N, C-alpha and C positions, 0 to 999 in steps of 0.2 A: 415560388417554392410551395409545394403542396402542404396542407395542414397536417398531413400524415408524417411528413419528414421531420426529423429532429436535427437541430443545429449541432454541429460538431465544433468544439473549441480546441485549439492547439496550444499546448504549453510552449511558452517562448514567444508565441505570436499573440494569442488572445489572453493568455494567463502569464503575467510576469512574476518574477520571484517574490516581490512584496505582496502579491495577491494570495499566495499559498498560506493556508492556515494549518492543514492537517492532511496527512496521506497515510492510507492503510494498505498493506499488502498482506493477505491472509490465504494460507493454504491449509486445507483440512481434509485428510484422508480418514474415512470412518470405518472401513472394513477391518480385516485381520491386521493386527499390529497398527492400530490407529496412530496418526501423527497430526499435530497442529503446529503451525508456525505463523507467527504474526510479527511483522515489522511495522513500526509506526514512526513517522517523522512529524513533529508538530511544534508550533510556537506557543509558549506560555509567557505572556507579557513580552518582555524583551529577550527571553531565553529561547534557544533552539534545543529541542529534546529529541533523542532517538530512544524508542522503547522496543524491546524484543521479548518474545515468549515462545519457547519451544516445549511442547508436551509430547510424550510418547508413552506407549503401554504395549506390553507383550500380550498376544492373544486377541480376544474380542472385548469390546466394552466401550463405553463413552468416556471421553476425556474430561477431566475437571482440573481445578487449581492444584490438587494434590499430585497430578501427573506431570507437573511442570519440572523439567530437568535443567532448564537454563532460562533465566528471566532477569531483566534489569532495565534501568534507564541510564542514559548517558547524556550529559550536557555537551552540546556541540558548539564549536566556535563558528564564526562566520564563514570561514573557508570550508569547513566540513558541511555546513548547510548549503553553500554554493555548489559543492561537489554533488550532493544529493539532487539539487535542482538540475544540474547539468545532465543527470541520468534520466530525468523524466521529461526533459525538453524534447519537443517534436511528438510527444505522446498525445493521444486524443482523449478528450473528455466528452461524453455523451449524456443524454438524459438517463437518469438512473431508472433501472427497471428491476423490480423484485420478482424473481421467478424461482419458486421452490421446486419446479419440475425437473430441472436439469440433473441434479444428483451428482454432478462431478465434484472433484476435489479442489477446483480453483486452479490458479489463484484468483481471488477476487480483489479488485483494487478500486479504491475510492479516493478522490481528491476533493477536499473541501477548500474552497477558495472564495475570495472576496465577492464575486458576482455570480455564485453558483445558483442563486435563487432557490436554494434547498432542493434542487432537482437535477442540475447538470453536474454530476459527481462521479459517474462511472468512468474509470480510467483504463486506457490500453496503452502499453508501451509502443514506441515507434517501430520496434523490431524485437525479435526474440533475443538477439545479441545484447540489446540494451537492457532487457529484463535480466539476463544472466549477469551483466555488469553490475546492475543494481543489487542483486543478491550477493555477489562477491563483495561489494562495498559494505553491505550490512554486516557480513561475516567479519570483515576486516575491522569494523568499529567494535564489534563484540570482543574480538581477540586483543584489542588495544589495551 
């Protein structure tokens, strides 16, 4: 393998459920009618937590805490955590790259896990369908 190539890690193969510490999914549209959505799944000691934050504004402008229209934390049981994990299985984790040039709205996804070495954290779903299932699951937790 060339030293220019990055190792890919596959959730479910290289990253097992007990390795997962924290997962972020963030979408941020900054033009007219800006919108920000963050979903976060994480472990806090022996608890599983789901956090969500939705911000919107009419017109132009930057979003801040005051623009939050739906925000909260939900404690998950083991089955709900396992469902989350089942949705990220087969996804790929690569070496994190910070690039401010793209200017797109995302989503940006990061998986922090036991052996990420503080650099193998950038996540990609196995398919667009899995990503949609993940978003639907997040919304179902919020509505619960």
